[in-house]
Every structure is written in C-alpha cells, then in structure tokens.
BALO-442367 format. One line per field, with one value per atom (N, C-alpha, C): residue in three letters; chain; atom name; residue number from 0; x, y, z. Coordinates in nm, 4 decimals. Example, Ala and Ser with C-alpha at 12.3 -4.5 7.8 and 13.67 -1.06 7.14 Angstrom:
REM BALO-442367
resn	c(ALA/ALA/ALA/SER/SER/SER)
chain	c(A/A/A/A/A/A)
name	c(N/CA/C/N/CA/C)
resi	c(0/0/0/1/1/1)
x	c(1.3190/1.2300/1.3200/1.2850/1.3670/1.2900)
y	c(-0.5690/-0.4500/-0.3300/-0.2250/-0.1060/0.0030)
z	c(0.7800/0.7800/0.7800/0.7080/0.7140/0.7870)
END
This chain:
REM BALO-442367
resn	c(UNK/UNK/UNK/UNK/UNK/UNK/UNK/UNK/UNK/UNK/UNK/UNK/UNK/UNK/UNK/UNK/UNK/UNK/UNK/UNK/UNK/UNK/UNK/UNK/UNK/UNK/UNK/UNK/UNK/UNK/UNK/UNK/UNK/UNK/UNK/UNK/UNK/UNK/UNK/UNK/UNK/UNK/UNK/UNK/UNK/UNK/UNK/UNK/UNK/UNK/UNK/UNK/UNK/UNK/UNK/UNK/UNK/UNK/UNK/UNK/UNK/UNK/UNK/UNK/UNK/UNK/UNK/UNK/UNK/UNK/UNK/UNK/UNK/UNK/UNK/UNK/UNK/UNK/UNK/UNK/UNK/UNK/UNK/UNK/UNK/UNK/UNK/UNK/UNK/UNK/UNK/UNK/UNK/UNK/UNK/UNK/UNK/UNK/UNK/UNK/UNK/UNK/UNK/UNK/UNK/UNK/UNK/UNK/UNK/UNK/UNK/UNK/UNK/UNK/UNK/UNK/UNK/UNK/UNK/UNK/UNK/UNK/UNK/UNK/UNK/UNK/UNK/UNK/UNK/UNK/UNK/UNK/UNK/UNK/UNK/UNK/UNK/UNK/UNK/UNK/UNK/UNK/UNK/UNK/UNK/UNK/UNK/UNK/UNK/UNK/UNK/UNK/UNK/UNK/UNK/UNK/UNK/UNK/UNK/UNK/UNK/UNK/UNK/UNK/UNK/UNK/UNK/UNK/UNK/UNK/UNK/UNK/UNK/UNK/UNK/UNK/UNK/UNK/UNK/UNK/UNK/UNK/UNK/UNK/UNK/UNK/UNK/UNK/UNK/UNK/UNK/UNK/UNK/UNK/UNK/UNK/UNK/UNK/UNK/UNK/UNK/UNK/UNK/UNK/UNK/UNK/UNK/UNK/UNK/UNK/UNK/UNK/UNK/UNK/UNK/UNK/UNK/UNK/UNK/UNK/UNK/UNK/UNK/UNK/UNK/UNK/UNK/UNK/UNK/UNK/UNK/UNK/UNK/UNK/UNK/UNK/UNK/UNK/UNK/UNK/UNK/UNK/UNK/UNK/UNK/UNK/UNK/UNK/UNK/UNK/UNK/UNK/UNK/UNK/UNK/UNK/UNK/UNK/UNK/UNK/UNK/UNK/UNK/UNK/UNK/UNK/UNK/UNK/UNK/UNK/UNK/UNK/UNK/UNK/UNK/UNK/UNK/UNK/UNK/UNK/UNK/UNK/UNK/UNK/UNK/UNK/UNK/UNK/UNK/UNK/UNK/UNK/UNK/UNK/UNK/UNK/UNK/UNK/UNK/UNK/UNK/UNK/UNK/UNK/UNK/UNK/UNK/UNK/UNK/UNK/UNK/UNK/UNK/UNK/UNK/UNK/UNK/UNK/UNK/UNK/UNK/UNK/UNK/UNK/UNK/UNK/UNK/UNK/UNK/UNK/UNK/UNK/UNK/UNK/UNK/UNK/UNK/UNK/UNK/UNK/UNK/UNK/UNK/UNK/UNK/UNK/UNK/UNK/UNK/UNK/UNK/UNK/UNK/UNK/UNK/UNK/UNK/UNK/UNK/UNK/UNK/UNK/UNK/UNK/UNK/UNK/UNK/UNK/UNK/UNK/UNK/UNK/UNK/UNK/UNK/UNK/UNK/UNK/UNK/UNK/UNK/UNK/UNK/UNK/UNK/UNK/UNK/UNK/UNK/UNK/UNK/UNK/UNK/UNK/UNK/UNK/UNK/UNK/UNK/UNK/UNK/UNK/UNK/UNK/UNK/UNK/UNK/UNK/UNK/UNK/UNK/UNK/UNK/UNK/UNK/UNK/UNK/UNK/UNK/UNK/UNK/UNK/UNK/UNK/UNK/UNK/UNK/UNK/UNK/UNK/UNK/UNK/UNK/UNK/UNK/UNK/UNK/UNK/UNK/UNK/UNK/UNK/UNK/UNK/UNK/UNK/UNK/UNK/UNK/UNK)
chain	c(A/A/A/A/A/A/A/A/A/A/A/A/A/A/A/A/A/A/A/A/A/A/A/A/A/A/A/A/A/A/A/A/A/A/A/A/A/A/A/A/A/A/A/A/A/A/A/A/A/A/A/A/A/A/A/A/A/A/A/A/A/A/A/A/A/A/A/A/A/A/A/A/A/A/A/A/A/A/A/A/A/A/A/A/A/A/A/A/A/A/A/A/A/A/A/A/A/A/A/A/A/A/A/A/A/A/A/A/A/A/A/A/A/A/A/A/A/A/A/A/A/A/A/A/A/A/A/A/A/A/A/A/A/A/A/A/A/A/A/A/A/A/A/A/A/A/A/A/A/A/A/A/A/A/A/A/A/A/A/A/A/A/A/A/A/A/A/A/A/A/A/A/A/A/A/A/A/A/A/A/A/A/A/A/A/A/A/A/A/A/A/A/A/A/A/A/A/A/A/A/A/A/A/A/A/A/A/A/A/A/A/A/A/A/A/A/A/A/A/A/A/A/A/A/A/A/A/A/A/A/A/A/A/A/A/A/A/A/A/A/A/A/A/A/A/A/A/A/A/A/A/A/A/A/A/A/A/A/A/A/A/A/A/A/A/A/A/A/A/A/A/A/A/A/A/A/A/A/A/A/A/A/A/A/A/A/A/A/A/A/A/A/A/A/A/A/A/A/A/A/A/A/A/A/A/A/A/A/A/A/A/A/A/A/A/A/A/A/A/A/A/A/A/A/A/A/A/A/A/A/A/A/A/A/A/A/A/A/A/A/A/A/A/A/A/A/A/A/A/A/A/A/A/A/A/A/A/A/A/A/A/A/A/A/A/A/A/A/A/A/A/A/A/A/A/A/A/A/A/A/A/A/A/A/A/A/A/A/A/A/A/A/A/A/A/A/A/A/A/A/A/A/A/A/A/A/A/A/A/A/A/A/A/A/A/A/A/A/A/A/A/A/A/A/A/A/A/A/A/A/A/A/A/A/A/A/A/A/A/A/A/A/A/A/A/A/A/A/A/A)
name	c(N/CA/C/N/CA/C/N/CA/C/N/CA/C/N/CA/C/N/CA/C/N/CA/C/N/CA/C/N/CA/C/N/CA/C/N/CA/C/N/CA/C/N/CA/C/N/CA/C/N/CA/C/N/CA/C/N/CA/C/N/CA/C/N/CA/C/N/CA/C/N/CA/C/N/CA/C/N/CA/C/N/CA/C/N/CA/C/N/CA/C/N/CA/C/N/CA/C/N/CA/C/N/CA/C/N/CA/C/N/CA/C/N/CA/C/N/CA/C/N/CA/C/N/CA/C/N/CA/C/N/CA/C/N/CA/C/N/CA/C/N/CA/C/N/CA/C/N/CA/C/N/CA/C/N/CA/C/N/CA/C/N/CA/C/N/CA/C/N/CA/C/N/CA/C/N/CA/C/N/CA/C/N/CA/C/N/CA/C/N/CA/C/N/CA/C/N/CA/C/N/CA/C/N/CA/C/N/CA/C/N/CA/C/N/CA/C/N/CA/C/N/CA/C/N/CA/C/N/CA/C/N/CA/C/N/CA/C/N/CA/C/N/CA/C/N/CA/C/N/CA/C/N/CA/C/N/CA/C/N/CA/C/N/CA/C/N/CA/C/N/CA/C/N/CA/C/N/CA/C/N/CA/C/N/CA/C/N/CA/C/N/CA/C/N/CA/C/N/CA/C/N/CA/C/N/CA/C/N/CA/C/N/CA/C/N/CA/C/N/CA/C/N/CA/C/N/CA/C/N/CA/C/N/CA/C/N/CA/C/N/CA/C/N/CA/C/N/CA/C/N/CA/C/N/CA/C/N/CA/C/N/CA/C/N/CA/C/N/CA/C/N/CA/C/N/CA/C/N/CA/C/N/CA/C/N/CA/C/N/CA/C/N/CA/C/N/CA/C/N/CA/C/N/CA/C/N/CA/C/N/CA/C/N/CA/C/N/CA/C/N/CA/C/N/CA/C/N/CA/C/N/CA/C/N/CA/C/N/CA/C/N/CA/C/N/CA/C/N/CA/C/N/CA/C/N/CA/C/N/CA/C/N/CA/C/N/CA/C/N/CA/C/N/CA/C/N/CA/C/N/CA/C/N/CA/C/N/CA/C/N/CA/C/N/CA/C/N/CA/C/N/CA/C/N/CA/C/N/CA/C/N/CA/C/N/CA/C/N/CA/C/N/CA/C)
resi	c(0/0/0/1/1/1/2/2/2/3/3/3/4/4/4/5/5/5/6/6/6/7/7/7/8/8/8/9/9/9/10/10/10/11/11/11/12/12/12/13/13/13/14/14/14/15/15/15/16/16/16/17/17/17/18/18/18/19/19/19/20/20/20/21/21/21/22/22/22/23/23/23/24/24/24/25/25/25/26/26/26/27/27/27/28/28/28/29/29/29/30/30/30/31/31/31/32/32/32/33/33/33/34/34/34/35/35/35/36/36/36/37/37/37/38/38/38/39/39/39/40/40/40/41/41/41/42/42/42/43/43/43/44/44/44/45/45/45/46/46/46/47/47/47/48/48/48/49/49/49/50/50/50/51/51/51/52/52/52/53/53/53/54/54/54/55/55/55/56/56/56/57/57/57/58/58/58/59/59/59/60/60/60/61/61/61/62/62/62/63/63/63/64/64/64/65/65/65/66/66/66/67/67/67/68/68/68/69/69/69/70/70/70/71/71/71/72/72/72/73/73/73/74/74/74/75/75/75/76/76/76/77/77/77/78/78/78/79/79/79/80/80/80/81/81/81/82/82/82/83/83/83/84/84/84/85/85/85/86/86/86/87/87/87/88/88/88/89/89/89/90/90/90/91/91/91/92/92/92/93/93/93/94/94/94/95/95/95/96/96/96/97/97/97/98/98/98/99/99/99/100/100/100/101/101/101/102/102/102/103/103/103/104/104/104/105/105/105/106/106/106/107/107/107/108/108/108/109/109/109/110/110/110/111/111/111/112/112/112/113/113/113/114/114/114/115/115/115/116/116/116/117/117/117/118/118/118/119/119/119/120/120/120/121/121/121/122/122/122/123/123/123/124/124/124/125/125/125/126/126/126/127/127/127/128/128/128/129/129/129/130/130/130/131/131/131/132/132/132/133/133/133/134/134/134/135/135/135/136/136/136/137/137/137/138/138/138/139/139/139/140/140/140/141/141/141/142/142/142/143/143/143/144/144/144/145/145/145/146/146/146/147/147/147/148/148/148/149/149/149)
x	c(-2.8864/-2.8346/-2.7398/-2.6325/-2.5842/-2.6574/-2.6323/-2.6359/-2.6041/-2.5015/-2.4602/-2.5448/-2.5760/-2.6386/-2.8358/-2.8336/-3.0205/-3.0444/-2.8828/-2.9047/-2.8746/-2.7826/-2.7863/-2.9662/-3.0254/-3.1560/-3.3042/-3.2549/-3.3658/-3.3609/-3.2239/-3.1729/-3.2774/-3.2381/-3.3199/-3.4666/-3.5250/-3.6619/-3.6970/-3.6463/-3.6693/-3.6716/-3.5931/-3.5586/-3.6873/-3.7265/-3.8529/-3.9720/-4.0048/-4.0711/-4.0695/-4.0024/-3.9491/-3.9473/-3.9177/-3.8692/-3.7079/-3.6807/-3.5662/-3.5225/-3.5894/-3.5519/-3.4289/-3.5212/-3.4334/-3.3658/-3.3822/-3.2719/-3.1227/-3.1733/-2.9857/-2.9753/-3.0616/-2.9482/-2.9249/-2.9800/-2.8710/-2.7858/-2.7894/-2.6610/-2.5261/-2.5704/-2.4939/-2.3981/-2.5095/-2.4220/-2.3153/-2.3558/-2.3402/-2.1728/-2.1605/-2.1000/-1.9812/-2.0215/-1.9045/-1.8609/-1.9620/-1.8565/-1.7987/-1.8334/-1.7324/-1.6146/-1.6047/-1.4853/-1.3793/-1.4349/-1.3231/-1.2406/-1.4037/-1.3600/-1.2549/-1.2919/-1.1911/-1.0336/-1.0367/-0.9154/-0.8597/-0.8732/-0.7769/-0.7991/-0.8683/-0.8901/-0.8821/-1.0277/-1.0536/-1.2813/-1.3069/-1.4734/-1.4792/-1.5620/-1.6185/-1.7329/-1.7460/-1.8142/-1.9097/-2.0643/-2.1904/-2.1180/-2.0611/-2.0003/-1.9854/-1.8639/-1.8168/-1.9474/-2.0063/-2.0993/-2.1667/-2.1923/-2.3085/-2.2149/-2.0795/-2.0288/-2.0580/-2.0545/-2.0404/-2.1877/-2.2731/-2.3934/-2.4103/-2.3765/-2.3624/-2.3124/-2.1798/-2.1390/-2.2081/-2.2795/-2.3395/-2.4796/-2.5597/-2.6763/-2.6272/-2.4861/-2.4349/-2.4113/-2.3450/-2.3654/-2.4851/-2.5775/-2.7257/-2.7972/-2.7652/-2.7706/-2.7661/-2.6246/-2.5497/-2.5651/-2.5980/-2.6602/-2.7910/-2.8752/-2.9846/-2.9856/-2.9104/-2.9080/-2.9008/-2.8018/-2.7354/-2.8250/-2.9238/-3.0868/-3.1623/-3.1696/-3.2639/-3.2180/-3.0676/-3.0677/-3.0449/-3.0511/-3.0636/-3.2183/-3.2525/-3.4411/-3.4703/-3.3794/-3.4248/-3.4672/-3.6365/-3.7219/-3.7015/-3.6787/-3.7034/-3.5756/-3.4753/-3.3595/-3.3466/-3.4040/-3.3979/-3.5290/-3.6601/-3.6945/-3.6575/-3.5506/-3.4663/-3.3549/-3.3378/-3.2376/-3.2874/-3.4555/-3.5279/-3.5933/-3.5829/-3.6139/-3.5221/-3.3915/-3.2575/-3.2476/-3.2948/-3.2621/-3.3677/-3.4612/-3.6175/-3.5710/-3.5151/-3.4443/-3.3095/-3.2294/-3.0913/-3.1438/-3.2474/-3.3103/-3.3522/-3.3666/-3.3817/-3.2806/-3.1100/-3.0031/-2.9441/-2.9953/-2.9040/-2.9795/-2.9111/-2.8764/-2.9810/-3.0564/-3.1490/-3.0707/-3.1159/-3.0589/-3.0921/-2.9845/-3.0606/-3.1024/-3.1910/-3.2537/-3.1905/-3.1976/-3.0508/-3.1350/-3.2084/-3.2567/-3.1835/-3.2114/-3.1632/-3.0040/-2.9576/-2.7503/-2.7122/-2.8326/-2.7924/-2.7743/-2.8667/-2.8505/-2.7166/-2.6448/-2.6083/-2.4486/-2.4278/-2.3177/-2.2677/-2.4130/-2.4260/-2.3565/-2.3476/-2.2824/-2.1492/-2.1100/-1.9614/-1.9072/-1.9788/-1.8769/-1.8667/-1.9302/-1.9695/-1.8568/-1.8556/-1.7952/-1.6194/-1.5927/-1.4560/-1.4379/-1.5017/-1.4753/-1.4286/-1.4662/-1.4311/-1.4828/-1.4102/-1.4433/-1.4450/-1.3806/-1.3334/-1.3432/-1.2767/-1.2597/-1.1603/-1.0882/-0.9373/-0.9840/-1.0907/-1.1176/-1.1920/-1.2269/-1.3185/-1.2749/-1.1775/-1.1110/-1.1592/-1.0924/-1.1565/-1.3163/-1.4092/-1.5179/-1.5854/-1.5124/-1.5775/-1.4878/-1.4242/-1.3409/-1.4360/-1.4841/-1.5980/-1.6747/-1.7293/-1.8811/-1.8628/-1.8054/-1.7713/-1.7954/-1.6818/-1.6924/-1.8641/-1.8909/-2.0415/-2.1719/-2.1757/-2.2483/-2.2329/-2.1084/-2.1015/-2.1604/-2.2037/-2.2695/-2.4155/-2.5098/-2.6307/-2.6187/-2.5380/-2.5229/-2.4528/-2.4965/-2.4225/-2.3380/-2.1805/-2.0982/-2.0721/-2.1651/-2.1622/-2.2752/-2.3281/-2.4460/-2.3802/-2.3019/-2.2548/-2.1188/-2.0971/-1.9706/-2.0475/-2.1560/-2.2455/-2.2870/-2.3193/-2.3775/-2.2598/-2.1202/-2.0670/-2.0147/-1.9921/-1.9776/-2.0642/-2.1653/-2.2798/-2.2319/-2.2615/-2.2475/-2.0824/-1.9897/-1.8477/-1.8506/-1.9306/-1.9384/-1.9887/-2.0965/-2.1804/-2.1143/-2.0168/-1.9505/-1.8334/-1.8140/-1.6525/-1.7369)
y	c(17.6792/17.5746/17.4652/17.4442/17.3550/17.2019/17.1027/16.9464/16.9761/16.9954/16.9541/17.0893/17.2040/17.3181/17.2366/17.1865/17.0866/16.9908/16.9043/16.8052/16.8490/16.9544/17.0181/17.0881/17.1084/17.1688/17.0435/16.9718/16.8193/16.7949/16.7747/16.7164/16.8021/16.9245/16.9939/16.9880/16.9616/16.9577/16.8108/16.7261/16.5829/16.5653/16.6166/16.6559/16.6987/16.7850/16.8848/16.7609/16.6945/16.6048/16.4590/16.4266/16.3263/16.1992/16.2274/16.1148/16.0619/15.9776/15.9467/15.8642/15.7853/15.7370/15.8492/15.9082/16.0577/16.0857/16.1314/16.2108/16.0972/16.0288/15.8854/15.9049/15.8470/15.8481/15.9638/16.0954/16.1768/16.2291/16.1648/16.2418/16.1248/15.9847/15.9604/15.9717/16.0741/16.0800/16.2290/16.3119/16.4512/16.3725/16.2759/16.2499/16.1953/16.1172/16.0605/16.1753/16.3053/16.4510/16.4875/16.5192/16.5576/16.5363/16.3441/16.2842/16.2958/16.3112/16.3565/16.5038/16.5722/16.7484/16.7509/16.6658/16.6687/16.6153/16.4891/16.4277/16.4859/16.5481/16.6058/16.7778/16.8458/16.9684/17.0530/17.0036/17.0810/17.0234/17.1599/17.1336/17.0858/16.9514/16.9140/16.9950/16.9523/17.0288/16.9530/17.0077/16.9821/16.7743/16.7925/16.6886/16.5611/16.6104/16.4882/16.4374/16.5544/16.4864/16.3938/16.4073/16.3296/16.1841/16.1604/16.0401/15.9961/16.0254/15.9949/15.9369/16.0012/15.9534/15.8342/15.8021/15.7118/15.5782/15.6441/15.5223/15.4465/15.5439/15.5011/15.4148/15.4511/15.4038/15.2666/15.2113/15.1093/15.0419/15.1180/14.9902/14.9336/15.0323/15.0269/14.9050/14.8984/14.7837/14.6481/14.6562/14.4864/14.4761/14.5028/14.5401/14.4617/14.4964/14.4722/14.3277/14.3107/14.1774/14.0679/14.1004/13.9653/13.9607/14.0538/14.0748/13.9722/14.0329/13.9134/13.7719/13.7461/13.6070/13.5347/13.6461/13.5855/13.5828/13.6034/13.6080/13.7397/13.8484/13.9198/14.0509/13.9944/14.0973/14.1989/14.2514/14.3720/14.5019/14.4148/14.4817/14.5344/14.4270/14.4541/14.5804/14.6158/14.7322/14.8241/14.8223/14.9648/14.9928/14.9353/14.9292/15.0154/14.9361/15.0230/15.1459/15.1900/15.3304/15.4115/15.3690/15.4369/15.4914/15.3611/15.4049/15.4789/15.4540/15.6224/15.6944/15.7377/15.8580/15.9422/15.8376/15.8575/15.9018/15.8233/15.8724/16.0048/16.1067/16.2243/16.2848/16.2562/16.3255/16.2562/16.1401/16.0247/16.1536/16.1049/16.1747/16.0166/16.1171/16.0222/15.9227/15.7928/15.6835/15.6110/15.5936/15.5879/15.3988/15.3956/15.2226/15.1696/15.0331/14.9182/14.9494/15.0064/14.9886/15.1343/15.2500/15.3400/15.3010/15.2693/15.2004/15.1589/15.0596/14.9443/15.0292/15.1093/15.1714/15.2816/15.3489/15.4415/15.3532/15.2589/15.1942/15.1210/15.0445/15.0214/15.1144/15.2723/15.3835/15.4226/15.4401/15.4357/15.3175/15.2008/15.0710/15.0845/15.1676/15.1664/15.2566/15.4138/15.5213/15.4447/15.3893/15.3256/15.2380/15.1556/15.0419/14.9676/14.9049/14.7931/14.6568/14.5468/14.4637/14.2888/14.3099/14.2271/14.2441/14.1670/14.2044/14.3326/14.3136/14.3193/14.5351/14.5449/14.7168/14.7249/14.6860/14.6722/14.8021/14.8596/14.9497/15.0875/15.0812/15.2445/15.2407/15.1140/15.1498/15.1865/15.1658/15.1289/15.3006/15.3851/15.4748/15.5799/15.5669/15.6601/15.6706/15.5408/15.5072/15.6028/15.6205/15.6390/15.8425/15.8583/16.0185/16.0662/15.9669/16.0169/15.9830/15.9176/15.8800/15.9213/15.9674/16.0099/15.9220/16.0036/15.9014/15.8565/15.9105/15.8818/15.7209/15.6396/15.4846/15.4299/15.2806/15.1992/15.1606/15.1587/15.1202/14.9581/14.8827/14.7265/14.6801/14.7880/14.7365/14.7786/14.9061/14.9447/14.8222/14.7662/14.6643/14.5611/14.5277/14.3912/14.4086/14.5308/14.5584/14.5153/14.5778/14.6441/14.4771/14.3880/14.2481/14.2187/14.2102/14.1099/14.1773/14.2807/14.3535/14.3183/14.2944/14.2352/14.0957/14.0426/13.8722/13.8490/13.9202/13.8710/13.9044/14.0255/14.0675/13.9143/13.8522/13.7470/13.5927)
z	c(23.6406/23.7332/23.6836/23.7653/23.7342/23.7910/23.7452/23.7885/23.9409/23.9818/24.1208/24.2052/24.1615/24.2155/24.2413/24.1326/24.1242/24.1849/24.2486/24.3220/24.4858/24.4902/24.6389/24.6584/24.5680/24.5859/24.6259/24.5278/24.5175/24.6905/24.7164/24.8541/24.9462/24.9503/25.0535/25.0582/24.9186/24.9076/24.9668/24.9214/24.9341/25.1739/25.2068/25.3392/25.3980/25.3289/25.3604/25.3699/25.2381/25.2253/25.2776/25.3565/25.4218/25.3307/25.1959/25.1197/25.1093/25.2043/25.2128/25.1030/25.0021/24.9061/24.8066/24.7989/24.7317/24.7325/24.8586/24.9671/24.9635/24.9719/25.0027/24.8515/24.7608/24.6276/24.5651/24.6283/24.5498/24.6569/24.7617/24.8971/24.7977/24.8206/24.7388/24.6477/24.5092/24.4379/24.4517/24.5824/24.6136/24.6867/24.7485/24.7981/24.6883/24.6130/24.4893/24.4195/24.4041/24.3392/24.4530/24.5888/24.6657/24.6932/24.6795/24.7172/24.6182/24.4767/24.3587/24.3654/24.3828/24.4013/24.5195/24.6467/24.7232/24.7054/24.6412/24.6326/24.5000/24.4250/24.2935/24.2646/24.3966/24.4156/24.3171/24.2700/24.1483/24.1473/24.0768/24.0508/23.9385/23.9365/23.8181/23.7845/23.6139/23.5258/23.5040/23.4543/23.4166/23.3664/23.2789/23.1874/23.2741/23.3719/23.4035/23.5531/23.5959/23.7063/23.6233/23.5100/23.4365/23.4369/23.3584/23.4017/23.5080/23.6763/23.7766/23.7358/23.7425/23.7457/23.6924/23.5384/23.4401/23.5351/23.5948/23.6515/23.7768/23.8303/23.9678/23.9145/23.8165/23.7588/23.6910/23.6461/23.5893/23.7217/23.8027/23.9432/24.0030/23.9737/24.0348/23.9443/23.8325/23.7524/23.7679/23.7848/23.8218/23.9842/24.0417/24.2206/24.1992/24.1267/24.0686/24.0393/23.9154/23.8595/23.9127/24.0470/24.1418/24.2515/24.2671/24.3773/24.2898/24.2133/24.1118/24.0996/24.0464/24.0902/24.1955/24.3423/24.4533/24.5146/24.3919/24.4595/24.5601/24.6109/24.6792/24.6276/24.6043/24.5269/24.6515/24.7624/24.8583/24.7851/24.7304/24.7272/24.6042/24.4848/24.3229/24.3477/24.4155/24.4408/24.4332/24.5213/24.6084/24.4738/24.4503/24.3205/24.2067/24.1615/24.0577/24.1207/24.2705/24.2676/24.2679/24.3342/24.2693/24.1283/24.0553/23.8953/23.8401/23.9018/23.8574/23.9132/24.0040/24.0475/23.9746/23.9390/23.8430/23.6587/23.6508/23.4964/23.4938/23.5717/23.5399/23.5175/23.5758/23.5229/23.4233/23.3442/23.2626/23.1384/23.0196/22.9252/22.8058/22.7553/22.6652/22.6016/22.6325/22.5586/22.4342/22.3030/22.1892/22.2397/22.1091/22.1350/22.0581/22.0885/21.9581/21.8279/21.8314/21.6400/21.5923/21.6763/21.6429/21.6113/21.7323/21.7388/21.6416/21.5793/21.4703/21.3266/21.2656/21.1930/21.1739/21.2995/21.3019/21.2862/21.3756/21.3724/21.2604/21.1370/20.9906/20.9144/20.9754/20.8905/20.8848/21.0659/21.0787/21.0302/21.0379/20.9340/20.7839/20.7954/20.5900/20.5660/20.6406/20.6555/20.6569/20.7831/20.8172/20.7123/20.6319/20.5488/20.5630/20.7477/20.8286/20.7562/20.7624/20.6876/20.7706/20.9284/21.0165/21.1223/21.2185/21.3319/21.4079/21.2638/21.3341/21.3014/21.2733/21.2646/21.3581/21.4792/21.6080/21.6786/21.6755/21.7932/21.7312/21.5767/21.4728/21.5137/21.4709/21.5073/21.6458/21.7492/21.8813/21.9154/21.8726/21.9206/21.8313/21.7042/21.6281/21.6909/21.7434/21.7703/21.9379/21.9983/22.1246/22.1415/22.0184/21.9461/21.9554/21.8598/21.7854/21.9053/21.9957/22.1064/22.1847/22.2197/22.3745/22.5000/22.5494/22.6781/22.6782/22.5285/22.4632/22.4530/22.4598/22.4530/22.5321/22.5513/22.6438/22.5620/22.6005/22.5434/22.5388/22.6059/22.5975/22.5058/22.4836/22.3923/22.2357/22.2477/22.0965/22.0983/22.1792/22.1694/22.0864/22.1402/22.1015/21.9599/21.9622/21.8101/21.7352/21.7227/21.6129/21.6014/21.7283/21.6727/21.5946/21.6372/21.5634/21.4304/21.3698/21.2272/21.1827/21.2412/21.1639/21.1711/21.2670/21.2369/21.0984/21.0431/20.9368/20.8220/20.7980/20.7251/20.6583/20.7857/20.7844/20.6984)
END
C-alpha cells in the first residue's frame, strides 16, 4: 500500500473514531499532495510524498519554536501532537553521533581541508543520507569538523 493510500485509510479510521487531531493532520498532508498533483498534472510517488511530509514536519517544528518563544503552551502542545502523528510517516533519522562519524568518513574520502570544500561534502552527504538526516544538522557538523582542520 502506498503512503497516499495509507493516509486515506487512516483519515477514514480517524473520522470513525472521532480523532480530530489525526484526521486534521492527515487531511493537511493529503491537501498538500493533491495540490501538487493538480498543479503539475502527475501522480506523486512515495519518495515525493515523504519529502512533502518532511517539509510539513519542519514547518511544525518552526511553528512550535515560535509558540514557545511567545509562551503559548496550548499551541506548542497542538504542534507536538501533529509532530507525533507525522513521525509515523517520516524516515528514521540518524542521530548526531552517527552523523559525525559518517561525515568524518566523507571528509576523509574527499580529502577536504577547508571550508572551500563544503559544497562537495554537503553534496556527497545528501546523496548518502537522503531523507534520513536533517540538512541543517549536517551543515552544522560539517562546519564544526572543517573549522577544526583549519
């Protein structure tokens, strides 16, 4: 079953069980998918749907940070519920320790010695990690490791 079909079935289940948080979160994802499919007149595959879900989760993280800064705990909780629902559809993320080791290997493989090699490292890292690592975390680790070499 594709991710789109799974989302459609979960929406039906959420409607039957009157789980509004699950229903609304999955409807938002379904709306994003349909918008792109209508605009581009093509079907999205599972990889593209996963990228959309990652994008949506990132938006939820950013909103949650803003609500925390504004001391809006009620809205922070709402965003957290959505993130918990989305986590079921997100690929398993590598932790910082795993990333550090693998990025160190990439740096050694490329022979990077300065920040001028950042683009090469980021390209290779994105190719290797795909959706299993956050780009901003990769960027941070690469900068730390390259700055220690200079």
